[in-house]
N, C-alpha and C positions, 0 to 999 in steps of 0.2 A: 504493500500500500504506500510505503514511503516514496518509492520511485514514481508511482503514478501521481502522487500529490505534487512531487517536484516538477514533473512534466506539465501538470495542469497550471502550476504557478508560473512557470516559464512562458507557457502559451498565453496566459492571461496578461503577463507583462508585455509581451509582444503586441497583443491586440490593443493594449492601451498606449502603445507607442513608446514605452519606456525601456530602459536598459536594465538587465539583471544587476543586482547589487554588486556583483563581483566584476562588472565590466571595468576595464581600465579607463583612466581619464581620457586618453585619446580616442578610445572607442565611444565613450560618452560624447566627446566633442564632435565626432563624426556624425553621430545621430542628430545633432543640432543643425548640421549644414543644410541649407544655406543661411539659416537664421543665426549666424554668428554675431557676437558683439565683443567689443573690447572694454575692459581688459580681459585677456584670455588667460587660461590656467597654464601659463608658460613661464619657465625660469629665465631670468636675464643672464646671458652668458658672460663670463669674464673674457678678457682679451685672449686667453690661452685655450678657452673651451672651443670644441669643434664638434661637428656631427660625426659620431663614431659608428661605422657600419659593420655588420657581421662579415665574417671572413669570406662568405660566398659571394661578396661583391668584388673580390680581388681581381685585378686585371683590367683589360680594355674591352669596351663593349660598343656595339652599334645600337643606338636607342631610337626607336620609332614611336612617335607621340601622335595620338589622334584626339582631336577636339570633339568630345561626345555631344557638345551642344551645337555643333555645326559640322555634320558629317559630309557636307558638300566640299569642305576644304580638304586639300590633300594632306596626307600625313607629313609631319616634320621629322627628318632623319638627321641625326648627329652622332658624334662619338662621345663617350664618357670614359674616364679613367679613375681608378681608385688605387691608392698607394699607401704605404706605411709611413707614418710621420716619425719624428725624432724619439717619440715615446713608444714606438712600435704599435701604434693604434692605426686601424685602417680608416682612412679619411678620403674624401673626394679631392682630386687634383683640381683645386678650385679655379685657378686661372685658366687651365686647359679646358675644363668643362664649360666655364662661362664663355670663353672665346668660341667654343664649338657651337653652343646653343645660340649665342649672339649672331654668329655668321649665318646660321640656318634661318634665323628670324629676321635679321636686319640687313644681311648681305654686306655690300660695300660701305654701308653707313657706319658699321663698326670698324674702328681702326685698331683697337687693342683693349685688353682688360688686364689690370694689374692688381695683385694682392697688396694689402697693407702689411708691410713687414712687421709691424708692431701689434697686429691683431688678426686672429683667424676668422674674424667675423665682418671684415670690411673690405670692399673692393671698389675700384674706380674704373669705369669704362669710358674710353675716349671715343667720341663720335664725330662725324663730319659736322661742319658748320659751327665749329668752336663750341661744341656741347659736351658736357661730362655728366655721366650718370653715376652717382655715389650710392652704394647699397650697403646697408649695415644691418646685421641680424640683431634684433632687440629682444627676441624671446625664442626659446627652444624647449622641446620635450621629445624624448624618444623612448620607445619600448619594444621589447621582443616578446610577444605573447607565447611564442613557441619557437623551436629551432628553425622553422622554415618561413617565419613571418616577421616582418620588421615594420614598425610604424614610426614616422617622424613628423613633427609639426614645427614649422618655423615662421616667425613673424619678422618681416624686414621693413625697414624704413628706406624709401627711395627718394633721392633728391636729384632732380634734373637741373643742372647748372647750365644756363643758356643766356644769350642776351636778354636782359629783362629780369624780373624777379624770379627766384628759384621756385620750382614746382615740386611739392611734396605729396607723397602718398604712402600708404601702408598696405602691405600684401601679406596675407597668411596662406601658407600652403601646407596641407596635411597630406602625406603620402603613405600608402600602404603597399609594401613590396612582399611578394611571395615567390619562392623557388618554383620554377616550372621546367622540370627536366634539367637540361643544361643551361637554360636561360632564367630570366626573372620577369615575372608579370607584375604590373603595378597599376595603381589608380591614384590620381591626385585630385584633391578638392581644394579650390582656391577661392578666397574672398578678398576683395579690394575695398579698403576703408578710406575715408577722408583723411586729410592731414591731422596729425596729433594736436590736441589742445583745443579743437573747435567745440567739443562737447565732453561731458563727463563720461558718457557711455556711447561709443561709436558703433554704428550698425553697418553691415555690409552694403556697399553701393552697387557692386556687381559681383557675380559669381561665375566660376568656370569649373568644368569637370573634364578630366583627361584620362586616357588609357595609354599605358606605355608598355613596350616590350623590349627587353634587353637581350640581345643576341651576342654571345661571346665571339670576339674576333680571333683569328688564327693565333695560336701560341699563347692564348690567354684564357684557357678554360677555367671555370670556377673551381675553387677548392672543394673537396668532398669531405 
């Protein structure tokens, strides 16, 4: 009877649209999308903090991203690379990855992307037309519910420096990665907020939903 009662309670919770009490903070955050608000339940990273990936991200990948809100748009394809840092933690090769994504999205408008040598959470992208895009991670949370699943949520502050006043925005991206054979399957949920300081509680202005597929490139098969 105990098992039947548990199943009934779980089913009742799902019907009510709620999360089981043991759902992780990021799983609970996901259930709220796209009705996110700030402040979010994310920790503010120090200059040395970084997003630490499971070992099965090791190597170089071809990443294909599909916008699930606009399936008429072609998929975006770029490379991604994950490397060990000075503390032997697996992290994204941030400048390489940002350059690859930026080239796929902006083409020749992107000149280069540089990491801040003093912080793992800040980058500067140089664009044509004397424009610079400064990106700083202001909040982060990551979890591994099991050995084949990885969730990460990051909030970034973007400042576009261009002729005229700078333009600010905040973007939160929650990603769920799962091992799929030799590759990685992923979904991303994104919310764009107004500049900080306008309201005590910011609501999402626009939302996006993406599906990603990581395919290992030659000589970079994932660890087993």
